[in-house]
N, C-alpha and C positions, 0 to 999 in steps of 0.2 A: 503494499500499500503506499503511495506516494503522497506529497502535499499538495495542495492548491498551486502554490508558486512553481513545484515542479511539474506539474500537469499543463499547466498554462506554457510554461520554457519548450516544452516538448513540443507542444502543437504549433508554437512559434517556430522553432528549427525546422520542424519537418513539413513546413507547408512552402512552397516558393508561389511567386507569381506566376501566371498563366498567361502566356503571350500569344496564346491564339487569338487570332482577331476576326471579326464578323462585320458586315456591313449591315446596318440599321435605318430604316425609316425613321426621320427625325422624330415622329409624334411617338414612336414606340421606343426612344433611346433613353428614356430617363432613368437617371440610376446606372449608366452605363459608365465607364472610362475611356475616355478618348484615347486612340492608339496612334495619333498623330495630330501634328499642328493643324487646326483650319484656318486657312488663309480666306479673308473676306474677297469674294468675286465682285462686291461693288462698293464704292463711298456710302458710310452709312451716316448721316442723311446724304442721300443721291443729289439733293439740290439745297439751295439756300432756305431754309425752312423757318415759318413764324413760329415763334415762340409764345406768342399771345393771340387772341383776339384784339383787333385794334386796326391800326391805317400803316401801310406801307408807304413810306415818304420818299420823294429824291428832293433831300435837303436843301434849304437855301437860306436867306439871312432873315427872313419873314418868319412871323409865328402864324401865319394863315396859309392854308394849302387849299388847292381845287380838287374833290374826288373826281377822278375821270372813271373808275370802273371798280370791279368787284372780282376776288379771287378765293375760291372757296379749296378746303382740302380736296385734292383729286382733281381740279382744273389743270387743263394742259395749256392753254392760252398764256400768253406772255404779253402784258400789256407794257407799251413804252412810255416811260413817264419822263416829262420834261421836268426841269427844277421848278419846283414849287407845287407839284403834283402829287396827288396821293391814291391809292388804291384801298377799298375796304377788304380787309383781310382776316383770316380765321386762323386759329391755331392748326399746325399741320400743315399748312397751303405752302405753295411754292412762291417764295419771294420773288417779284420780277427782277432781272439782272439790273435794271435801271433804276431801282430802290435801292438806298443804303441805309435804312434804318426803320424799325417797326415803334410805333407808340400805342400803348395799350388804351382801349378805348375809355377806360375811365378817366384819361389824364388830357382828354380833349372836349371841345364845345361842339357840337356838330349843328350847323343850320343850313338846311337843304343839302346842296354839292359842295358846301364850303366847312371846313374844319378850322378851328384855331386850337393849338397846342399851348401849353401853360406856361413854356420856357424852351429853350434851345436844348438838344439832345444830341448824344455823342452818335457818330456812325457805327453801323452794325449793331446797334442796341436792339436786344429782342430778336436777332436774326442768329439762328442754328446755322455756321458755317458748313459748306459740304465737307463731310468725313470727319465732323466734329466727334461721333463715337469711334470710327474707325475707316480708315482710307483704306482704296482698293489695295489687294496683294498684301496687306499687312495682317499681322498674325492676329485674329480674332479671338481663339481660344487656344493655350497650346495642350499638348499631349499630356496625359496622365489626368486632366481636367475631369472632376465628376459632373455630369450632365444632370442638372438639376431642373425644375420647370421654367427657372427664369434663364437659364442657358438654352433650353430648347426654344423659348421665345426668342432670345436674341439671335440665334443662328437661324431660324426661319425668317426673321425680320431682314436677313442678309440674303435671302433666296435660298437658302442651302435646305435641300431635301432628304439627303443620308448623308449618314457618318460611318465612319471606320472605327470601331470601337474594339476594346476588349472583350473576348467572348466570356459570359458567365456561365458557371459550371452546371453540367446536367446532374440533378440529384434525385435520387430514390428514397422514399420513405418507407420502411417495411415494419409492420406489426406484426406480433407473433402472439399466439395463445388461444385454446380451445373455448375459453371462456369469453370470446370477443364477438359480439353481435353486431350487424349493421344498422345504424339508425333507421327508423321506419319499418322495422320488421319485430314482431312481438319477440320478447325475452322468454327465453325458457329458464327453468328453475336453475340456477348456479352461473347464470349467464350476465354479462353487463354489457353494456354499448360502447363500442370502440371509439374513443376519441381523440387518442394520441395523433393520428396522422391527420385529421384536419386541423388540431391544434397548431402542429409544426408545420403544416402547409401553409397556414394563416399567417404563423412567423415568418417564414421565407416571403411570402407574397408581399408583407408589410415592409421588407427589406429591398425589393424589387427583384427577388429571384423567382422566376417564374417557370423556369424547365424541370418541373417538379413532376415525378410519377408517385402512385400511391400501389404500396403492395401489401398482402396480406397471407400469412402462411400458419397453418396449424400447428400444432406440438408434434411435429412428424420429424425425425432427423434427415431421413433421404429428402422430404420436400423442403427443408431447411437448406440443405446444401445447395440443392438443385437452384431455389430462387437466388439465394446469395450470390452464388457463382454467376448467374446470368446477370445480376445488378452490378456487380463488380466490374466485371467485364465491360458493362454498356454505358457506365456513369463515371463522374468525375468525384462522387461524394455519395455514400451510403451511409443513412441514417436508419438505426434498427432502434426499435422499443422493444423491451424485454426479452426474456429467454436467455440474460447474460448472468444471471445467478448460477448458484450450484445446485438447485435442485433436481431432482429426477427427471423433469420434464423441460428442463433448460437446456436446448441443445444449440445456442447461438454461440458459446466459446467454443465447442468440441467443433462444430460446422466452420467457424472461422480459422481453427488450428488445420483441418484438413484440407483448407483452400490454401493454405501456406500465406496467409495476413500476416504480415511482420507486426507482432505486438508492441508499441510504444510503451501502454501502461495499461493496467487493469485494476481498478479500485484505488479510488482517492481518499484521501481521510477529510471527510465532509459531511454535513448534514443539511438538506437531503443529497441524494446521489452517492453515496458512495460505490456501489458497483457499476462503475463507469468504464467504458472500454474504449480506446484509440488504438488504431494501427494502420497500416498503408498496404497495399499490394501494388506493385507498379506505381502507377500514377495517381490511383485511386485512394481516397482517403475513407475510413470507416469508424463510424462512432456508434456503439452500442449503449444506448441510454437505459435507464432502468426503465421499469414497465409502470410505475406509479406517476400520475399525470403532472404532477406537482415537481416531482423530481426530475422528471424529463426536461419540462420546459424550464426549469433552472440550469442544468446542465446545458441547454442549447443555449441559452443567454450567456453563460459563463466561457463556454469552451468551443461549441461550435460556430459561435458568433465569430470568434476570433480568426478559424480557420477560413470562414467564408472571406473576413476582410484581406487576409493575408494572400489568398487566392486571386483578389480582384486587385491588388498590388495597391491598396490604399493605405494611407499613413497613420489614421485614427483606427485603431485596429481593437480596441477595448472599449466597452460601455462605459460613458463618461461617469466619474465618481465625483461625490462631494462630501463634505461634513455637515452633519445636519443635526439640530437639537432634538432627541427623543421626546416625544409626545405620551410615552408609554412605559410601564413597569414590564420588564420580563427576565425570568431566571431561566439560565440556559442548563440542559442535563447533560451530562457526559463531557467528555474534553474534545469533540470534534469541531472544527470551526463550523460554522452555521449561517447559512444564509435564510433570511426571514423576509416573507411578503409585508410589503409597506405600502402606504400612500405618502408621498411627499409633495410639499407645497411651501415657498418661501422661506427653505432654510429650516423647515422644520419636517419630522416624519413620524407617522404613526405606525407601529408595528400590530399588525393585525391579528385578530384572533384566527385560530384553525390552522396552524403551521402544519399538520401532518402532511406528510408526502403524496398522498392519495389523493387530496382533496383540493380542487379547483374553485370553490366558490369564492375563498377570498382571493386567489389569485385574480379572478376575473375583476376585482377592485383595484388590484396594484397596480401602481407605477413607477415602483422602486423595488430594489431588494436590501435590506440592511445586513451587512457584514458583522458577524460576531468572531472574533479571531480566536485561537484555540485556548487562550489563557484568560479570556473575558468570559466569566461565569453568569455576570447581572447585569442589566441595564436599569438605570433608575430614570424617572423623567427630569428632563433638562440634560442628561448626558449628553456626549458630543458622539456621534456614532458614524461609520463610515456607511454611505448609502451610493448604490449603485443605480441610475437612472435608467428605466427600461424604454425600449424604442416603441413606446405604446402610445 
């Protein structure tokens, strides 16, 4: 049995970024990492652009201007202004080449086709110059940038429809157990509804990993070996829940040995999630998580999350941590470090009731995990505790 620190270190050491690339439509590239620099195909903005609703002016020494035309956003005509002439203009519209300033409408007095400005203004006022955001052929976004909704919008505004990105891992989730029934079917005596696969799939989707397949195998050694072999040979990451302990019908560990999956660690000194396995075969990572749902999800956030971030070549690979003031009293039983479900807000955290590894009811409310190290046996109200913020 190894420590949490040793387990995390092993995951970091044994995961390298994947440099396989794929081309994605821009609207489906959110959460991906750019595999090369993106150069802008256009100037942005591509024309002199009004930053205000108001009037575009060809400046002269007088405060009075003659209004000769109007330009709305999207208009293509180019009025020619003589000195002392103006056009009514709107935010985002193309400023005529012959205009050299825009004054906001609140700063003028309009009388018919004539306006009077309050005072002389400087050239280029309220005009967004061509290429203010980015110039044609300049780098719009650098390689290794994570694509966010804002980045998607920015690249789309440049007319870009596809991007080359680093490929995300293909992931198989395997649940084991004769007692598991599919939701929507009647439960027989001794059965429970299988929830781990949907829970982990949802967690992966929330992190923008969508290449996920779900599989279920009963407690049968041969079938377990067959399914694991197929999953390992066809995926970058395999996540198994259940069957990793040492019971008579826990076949996962034996199956992984038969398939020559290299074990990097098995069992971590922690609560929940002591029976946790991590290994590799060729370039495929294999995590066998406990079958208890709260333990499985905790292990996903603390360990599998790191593997995913490393595979995607991201710099922030662990969930954010902070110190928070406890709103609860809690007594830890045993000497294992413990992750406790909690609700964090504004520097304070409430440790929830129902910390059993089989219970998801309180995890459904949690947005944080409170970490109690090995030698901390008790938490009192107002104690400062390490708090891990969940991506929920």
